[in-house]
N, C-alpha and C positions, 0 to 999 in steps of 0.2 A: 505493500498500500505506499503512496505515495505520502510524502513528509514534510513536503515543502513547505507548506502553510502551517505548517503544525505553531504553540507557543512556548517558546520557550519560558522555563519555569526559575530559569538563576535569579535574573529580576527579585520576585518575591520573594526565592529562598533566604539569599542576602538580604532583603528589607526586614524578613519575622530575626535572623539573630543575631540581633544585635545587643550590647551588652546589659541588658536591663534586668533585674534583678524584679522578685513579682512582688506587687502589692499588693499586702500582709494589715487587716485588718483582725486586728485581736480577740480572740472570741465569733468570726465569721467562721460557721463550717464551710464555706466556700476556702478558707483559707488554703495556699496550695502548702504540702507538710509534706511531700509524695521524696523520692525517690534523685527524677534528674530536672528538680524544679532548676537548678543551675546552670543548666542549654538552653529554656526556651521557657518564658515567660506563661504565668497561667491565662488564659484569657476571659478577662471579669464582665466584661459589658459588651452592649450589643455594637460597638465598631467595632472594638478588637476580633470577635465573632467577625463580621463583616468585612473586615479587608485583611483578615489571618485565616481564614479556612476557605475564604471566593478571590481567587487573584484577578487586582484590580486591573490587570493592564487590558489592554483592547489594538486590536491591528483593524484600523477603517478599511484595511484592504480589502476585509474577506466580508462576501457577499450572501446578504440571505435572502433575494431576490431570484432566486433558480425556480428552471420550469420542474429541476428533480423536486424542488423544497414542497413546488405548492402540489406535486404529484404526488411524492407521500405524507402529504398534510393532509388533504381529500380521502385519502384510504385511510389512515389513521383518524381522523377524526368521526369518521363512518365504523371502524374499528372498535375504539376507543367511547364513541355514542354508544352501541349495542352491551359494551362491557359494563359501563356505566347504568344503563336500564337493568340489564340482570344481578345487579350490584344492591337496586332499590329492590329490589324482592327475594336477598338472604337476610337469613338473621340476625342482629346487630348483632355486636359486640357490648362490653362494658365500654361503659361511657356516657355522654350525655344524649337521654334521652328521645329530642324529638331529631335529634344529629347522629346519631350510632349506625346512621347503611353506611355500610363500608363505600369506602371513596374509589376512582379511581384515580392510581396513584399515577404522578406527572413522571416520575420516575420509568414509568412502566413504559409509557407512554413516545420517554428521551433513548432509553434502549433499544427499546424494538425500531425506534426510526436510523440510530444509530447503524443498526445492525444491516435497513435496509441500505443504506443511503453507502454507509461501507460495500457492501454487496452490488452497487450499480456501479459504483469508482473501479472496482477491483473488475468486475464481468462484462461490460457494459463497453464500445466501440467508442471514441470523441471522433470520429470524423459521420457524414450522413445526418440525416437525418436525426441518428441517437446519439448525435453531440449533446442534443437536448438534456436527452437523459444525465450526460454526463457531461456535465461543463468542465471535471476537473476535481481535486480532492473532496473528499466531504467538509464543510468547514462547521467550526464551530456554531458558526450563526446560524447555521442552516437547520442543525440542531437544534438550537433552542427555540428557531422559528417555528418547527411544526410543533417539539411540546408545548408551545403555547396554544396550541389551537385548544378551541375547551371542546369538552364531549359529550357536553349537560347542555342546551340550547340556557340563552342566556335572555333571562325575563328582566327588560327595563334598564339595563345597563347602563341606556347615556345618561341619566341623570348623578353615576357617579366621578365621571369624567370635568376637573376643570381645574387651574390653573390653582385654582384655592382648594380643592380635594387635594391634591394631586402634593400640594406643598406642606399639607399636614399627614397625609397616611400615605406618600410612598416614597418620595425622594430624603427624607432626615435620615440618619442612621438605628434612631430610637426603633423608627418602623420594619425592622430588624424581619419579619414572616420566617420565622423559626420554619415550617413546611420542608418550606425550597430546596432548605440547606444543602441537603440530599442529594440533590438534584445537581444542581450547580457544581458541588463536588465532585460529582459524578461525571460531567462534561468537563472538567479542570485536567480526570484524568487522564477522559479519550482522545485531547488534544496540546494534552504539553507532553514535550519532550525530554529523556534525558532522564536519569540508570533508577531518580528515581518517580517518575513517572511514571517506568516501566514498571516499579516494583509495585504502586496502589493499581494498576491497570493489572498484573497478575493476582494480586489481593482479592479485585474486586470481581475477575472471572468466578476464581476459587467458590468465595461467596455464595453468588449469584448459582451455580452449577448446584452445589451442594445445596439450597433451600430448593430448590427447582427440584429434583429430586429427589430428598425429603418429604416437599408439602402430599405427594401421593399418597405418605402411609394414611395421615390426620385426614386426608380429605377424601378419601375415599376407600381403601385397605383398612385404618386401623382407628377407627374415629374417636375410639374414646381416647387417641393422645388430647382431643380435640380439651376432654377434664380427665385428669387423673385424680380421683378422690377417694382416700383409705378410709374417707367417713362414710361415701356410699357404697363400698365394698365390706364396708364392714357390717351396717345395717342396711342395707338394699330394700327392707319393707316399713320403713320408720319417716313414715311422711314430715315428721317438723328435720329430721335431718335432710332430708331430700328437698326442704325447701330456702334453708339456710349454706348448706351446703355440697346441692346442686347445682350444675349451671355448666353441664356439656352442652346444651338443648337452649331451644329460645323458650323463653320466660319458664326455665325449666328454676333457678333457685338464682339463689345468691354466691354461689360459689363461693365461698368463703375456705380459705386454705387447700381451691384446688387447683392442679396444675397444667397449666397449658402448653400442648408444645408446637399447636399449631398458628407458623406467624402470620396468617393472614387473620385469628383475631385479634393477638395481639400486639397488630398495629393494627389494625382495621379503618383509626376514623383518623387515630395519631399514633407515628412512629414516638417512638418512646425515647427512640438516641435520638428527639433532635429538638425538639420542647424542653425550655430552660427549666433549672432545677425550682425557679423561686413559682414558678408556675405547677411543676411536678407535684410539691409541698404538698402547699396547698386545695391541688386535687386529690390529694392524700388524707387530706384530714379533713375533708368531703363526705367520701367513700368510706373512712370510718365511721363517720359521725350516720351517715343511708344507713351500713347493718346492724345499725343501735337504733334509727328511727325507724323502721320496716319493721324490725322484731317487738318492737314493743306497740304500734301500729294493730300492727294481723293479732297478737295476741292477748291483747287488750281489746280485742273487738271495736276498735275506734271505727268508728261512719259503717258500723257492723259489715267490718273486713273476711270473718269468718263466712261468711255467708258466698262468698265471691273468688274468685281464685288467688293466687298470691299472687301473682303477676300480671294483666292484662290490661287488653289496651277499648278494650271495647266495653259496650255498657250494657246493665245485664237491670234483669226483674231482682225483686226483693227476696226472691226465689234462689236467684245463684243462676238462671239459664240467660241465655244468651236476649237481649231486645230486638224486640221487631220493631226497627225504625221505622218502615213505610204501615205499619199499623194505627200512626199518629200522624202522617201528612196525605194531604186532600193529593187531586188534578196535578197542581199548580207546582208542587214537592215544599207549601208552605204548610206550616205545623198549625194544626187545628186542635184549640185549644177542650170541645168535649171530645175528642178521640184522644187525647193526655188523658181525658180527666177515666175515660173507660179504662187505657190501660196501667194509669200514675204513672208518673216517674218515674225517672232511671238514676241508677245505680253501676255509680264509678268501683273500682276494685279500689282498697283503702292504699297500696303504694303510687298508686295514678293518682289519685287527692294530692300526696306528698314529691311528686314529683310537677304539680300543677303549681302547687304554694311553692317549692323552691325556685319552682324556675323564673318565676313574678319576683320571689326576692332577691335575684339574680341579679335581675332584669331594676329593678329600680337604687340596686347597689351600686352596677354599673359606671351609672351617670353622678351620683354622688362621688364613687370613689375615683372616679379618674378627672373630674376637677379637684378634687381634693390632693391626690401624688401628681396628677401629671397638665395638673392645670397652664404650665411654661407650654407643652407640648402641644397643645390644643389650640390655645390663645388666640391665636390668626384666623377661627373662625369663625369668631366674634366682633375681633378687632377693627375690620373692613366696617363694618357697619356706621359711616359716619360721610354726611355732607362732602367732604370734600372728594372720596373715593366713588360717591355714587358722580357726585362732579365728574371726575375722572373717565368714568364709565363712559357716560353718555359722552362724551367729549370725543376720545377716541373707539365711539365703534362703527365698525363697516358693516355694513351690509351684505355687500360680495364679497360671503363666504367663500369662497371660490376663489376667493385672489389670494387667500391668506397664505402665507409662508411657509409660517409654525419656525420662522427663524427664536432662537432664546439669544435671549442677549446676555454675553458672557461676563461676568460678576470678578467687578480687575482681583477683590480680594478674594479668594475663595481656599485658602484656607480651615476655616470652619467645615465646609463642605460636604457631604456625605461624599469619598474616595468612589464611589461608584457616578452620580448625579456629574459628579463635575466629568469624567469622561464621556457624559450621553450627552451635555452641550453642545456639539459638536453637527449632533445628529438635530435635524429639521423638526420640530416638534406637532403632532396630529393636534390639528388646531381643533380649539373650544366649538369652534364652530361644525365643524364633523359629527361632534359628537355630537351635537346641539340638532343640528337636520336631524341624526339616529332620531334623537329623544321626540322629534316631532311627527317623522312616519309612525313609531311608535304609540306614543301617545296619541295616533288616530287611529290606529289599527287592535288597538285596545277596548277605545271603546267601540269600535265595530263589533267586538269582538262579547262584549259584554250586551251587547242589545237582540245578535242574531242567535248568540245558542241560547236565548230568554233564560239568561242568568237570576231575573230579577236583581241583581246589583246598578242603584241608580248611577247618573252619569258624577251626581257630585261625590256618592260612596267612592268611585271610583279615586275621583283626584284627591278626598282626604288619602285615602291608602296610599296614592302616590307620593302626599307628603310625609305621612306619617314616615314613611321607605325614609324621605329625607332624612330627617329632621336623626332617625337611630343612625343610617350611618356611620354619622361621624364616630361617634359614642362605640359600638360593636366592632368596627371593625380597628379600632383604634385598640382595642383591647386582643381580636383577634392578630394585630400585626406585633402587636408586645409579646406577646404569653403564646401567640400559633392558637389559642382554645378561643373556637368561636360557640358564642352565645345562640338560643332559638328567642327571636322573640314574638314568637306563633301561640301566647297563646293571650300577651299583650294583646295582641293585632286582634285575634277572634273574641278577648274580651271587649271589646270599642266599638267592634262591628256587630255585635249581637243584643249593645246597650242603644247604641245606631238606627236598628231592625232587627228591628222582635221578630222570632218566629217563623225569617227564613235561613234556613240552614244554605243556600245554592247560594244564597246571596255572600252568603259568612266563605266562602269554599272562595267564595271569586276575589274577597274584598283579601282573604291571606293572602291568594296569588297576587295580587300587585302589591303589597308591601312585608311579608316575611319571605317572600321569594326571591321578592327585588332585593331586599341589603347582604339575603344570602350568597346573591348572585356579585351581587357588589363585590365582598370577600374574593371572590374563586375574579372576580374581572382583576383586581387592586396587586389579590396576590401574580396574575398571571404577567400586570406589567411591571411586577418587582422580580422578576425571571430577565424577564426583557433588561431592566437595569440593571440586573445583574451579570447579564450573557453581555450585555451591552448591543442588543438588537436594535435597532433605529426603533425609533416609539409607531414611526407609517407602518412601520412590518408589526408588530404588533398588533396596531387596534385591525390590520386590514387579519387578519387569521383569527382575532374573536369575531368582525364578521360574519366572516365566511364559514366559520367553523359552527354558530350560532343558526345560519340559516341551515346548512345540513344534516347536521343533531334532530333538530325537533323532527321530519320525517321518518328517521330512523330510531331514535326512540319512540313513536306511536307505536310504530310498525312492530318492533319485535316484544313493547307489551301485550298488546292480543295475543300474539305468539304464547306468550310465559303464561297468563291467565288465562287463556285456552286450557296448553298442556298441565297446570298444574291450579286449573280451579279450584279444588275440596282441602287442599296444604293450606291456601292461602285465607282461605274464610276458615278455618278453625284459630282456635285460643295458641297455642302454644306451635304448628307448625314444627317444622323438622327442622336438624340441623341445614339444610341444605335450601331451605325454601321459607318463606315464611312472610305472612302479608301484614306484618307489625305495625310498616309504615302508611300504607292507604287506611286502615283499619284506626290508627290513629287518628287523621288526618278527619274522617268521616266521622268517629266517636263525638269530637271535637265540633266540628259544624253541628251537628244533633244538639247537642251539649249549649254549646253557646251560641249558635244562631237560629237555636231553636225554643231553646227552655235556656236561657240566657237570668232573668228576672225572676224566675219560680225556682232555680238551683242554688245562685248565685248571689241574689240579691240579702241584704243585711234581714237576717231574724232565718233567714236559707238554712239547707245541709251544708250546703257548700261556702259560706258565708266567708270564709278569711281565706281562700283564694282567692278572689282583689285584693282583701284589703291586706298582703303579704306583698303585694307590690308600694305599696304606702310604705311599709315599716322598712322594705328593703329597703329605701333610702334613708334611712338611720342607723342601720347596720356598720357601715364602713369608718361612720364617728367612733365611736371609742378605740379602733384601732389605732386611728392618726392621732387620737390623740396619745394615747400611749405609747408611741413612738412617737412624737414633740418631746414629753419631758422624759423619757426613759429608753432613748435609741437602742441601749444594748440590748434590748430583750426583742427585738430586730421583729419586730413584727412589721418594717418593711415588705417581710415575704410571703407578708397574708394578702393574696388578692381577694377580698371578699366577694363578690362576683364569682370567683369561680370557685372556689368552697360553698356558697350556696349551692349553687350549681347545678355539684356532686354531690348533695343531700339523697339527692336521686338519680344520681348515676346507675342506680342495679335493674331500676322499676321496667328492663320490657330487655331483651337478647339473653344472647347466651354471654355468662358471665363467668365464665371461668377462666376468663385470658388476665381479672386484675392483678395477681398478685404475680405471677409471668411478667406480666407491665410492668408493674413497680419495682420490685428490681433489677428490670434492665434497664429501668430509668433512673435509676439511683447510684447503679452501678458507670454507668456510663457517668449522666452529669453529673456526677459528685467525685464518685471514687476515680473511675480515672483521669476525666480533669483536669481533675486537684494532684492526682500523684506521678500520673502519663500523660504529661499535659502537649506532650512531640506527637504523641501515639492520634491524643486524642483531635488534634490541629487535623495530621495526616488521615487517620485513617473511619473515625468517629461517625462525619455521616457517610462518607462514601461506604461503608459496609451497610448502612442503615439502605442506604439505596440500592445494595444488591439482594436485601433479603425481600422489600418491599418488589422490585422489578422481577425475582424469582420465585415469588410464589404466586403475584399474579398474572405472570407466563402461563404457569402450569394451574391457578384456576381455572383459567379463560379455557384454556385445551377439556378440562373436567366436566367444566361447568355444559359442555355440548357433547361430548365425547361418554360422558358418563352419565350426566347430574338432571338430563330432562330437560335445559334448554330450550332447545328444538327443537320436542318428542318426545319419547317415553325415555325415562330415563333407567337407566340396567344398576344398582344395590350393587353392592359387594356382595358375595354368598355369607349370611348371618355367621359368627363366629364367638369366641366371648367379648372379642376387641371390635367386633361391629353390632350390638343390636338393635335388630331393623327395626323391632316394635316395641321396645320401650327408647328409656336414656340413655343415649350413649354410655357414662360416667357407672351405669345399673344404681342409680339412685331410684327409689319408687315415682313411677309414672299418674302423675294426680289427674 
């Protein structure tokens, strides 16, 4: 393979080996105490990580605008979109309830695009028409361009992009987006020369191959490895043991002290090797509280919890049978009070009520926490609101958006700028007018959709949904960018929609689509733009990838969704599902729409059964205050390690899905982000994120193959013959099937 365009790593290596002693803070658990810290400084903050883990070098001669890149990008966008839809119907792993669905890893797309690009470079002649498929060596920017194509349809992503939001949520080093670090570490290993780079590549290939082969066992031949519990094996007929220690199947139990050997579920939504230590500690505190709270709620029969399954997302009658929602709606899909009176009000499982409570707690805490701890990082979001700025905008406004060059003014003193952003200033930006035009088109299409589909959502409801999304994006994307953990605003917007339009579940669903989905897609968009910044991919190339990928993904996702629903309908409708397929996401979406959209006043208003659910949002606003006050007067207690929104959110982190992975997740997380980072900082800097990328990539390639080959994504499933390690008629960990 040609290597003439590979970027040398000498400059970066020299810049890192400085004569600098580790910055140690007495009593800080992140203080370096390790063996090799005389040779290399421990990475302490976001800027350290962004500049030492990822190469700052840029070669402007590398061209992402090749026919080959578009050819591979279109194919992998379709491929990745299909995989994303498959994962939507996979059982969730331990994590946040409404965001536990396994996601398509950007590493997966990066690896596949690298292999295809390398093959095209090697085997396709460079003459005649074929030269368009092989214009030269496959380069890093082509790979980054392909990796940034969205694999899920993006909704309303037009409201995210402006010079204001980018200046706050994208350009600064503080906005690290830790989830993308493994991808960039992998790309550096692929495209840099030298002995060190080749050593990294060997490590990547070894780990990728090993996990690729290994995943055949927990995913198909030996599913007991998804959740090995000595307690389940010792007491296979005990319901309490199943609820507390079981966790190998969806909605089985809390998975306490279970061991998971399936990387698909360990790294389902978050790679434990990439999330910063402070965020890991906060989530771990919430996880421990979750176990305590769930056991107390269920065994004290709070909200009549013992009438219903321990973990469930459906609505139930008081006797525990599944609530028939169609019996309370009329022909217009609106709730009829007379029919509700005949059927009775529905119930939630007690653990799901806890999820609703703690989700609202975390949402309220997010606003206060960021205003207390990160006010300076977000200040630009409101300081522009003054008459001088508005007059300047009006004076400089040019409606001829097609003439905007996108050229950016290079600041004379760039020392305080993020080094990656400083390198990006040489490229023309995608003008705000491009995004504004996308906004106008999307807004019109949104209005057409809500009326042509008889959504029952009025135009003013649509506008309120969009405005809620705009306000929420600043805070929740900032939290995601700093910690790598994203929170769901679904319960908040469903509550607002429920009180705005009572008795209309369909309207509630569409309101969520244009608010909650908009925020979650904004996070993914800004994540992809951060990939572009780290990889020095020109902004206009990133914009093009987003637009084309969005348009292509929508149709493909819909077609595959139909196929999966047709072939796995009975499993998707069941409460527990299997460890292969689960309907937990659409079930939760549907039951929330009925409860909030149709029965908000009857279930959640003052004096009603679940009155504390909306009130918890107000309580959440004051949760960060004690932590902030304690840290201000007693800083040695290190309350700055506590991200209160994450603690609150994780108090319900076990409310859905396969939970056997929690212990393995935190073991790996603390080994990576604390023990290795502080004791072996050189290894951490060179290999931590690279190994994480290899584990994710190898796993997802094998999962995709198995999904279609034996797990029924495209037709009949072919389960492995039953044996002790593959109990196909019960829970794989041999706990009692409830």
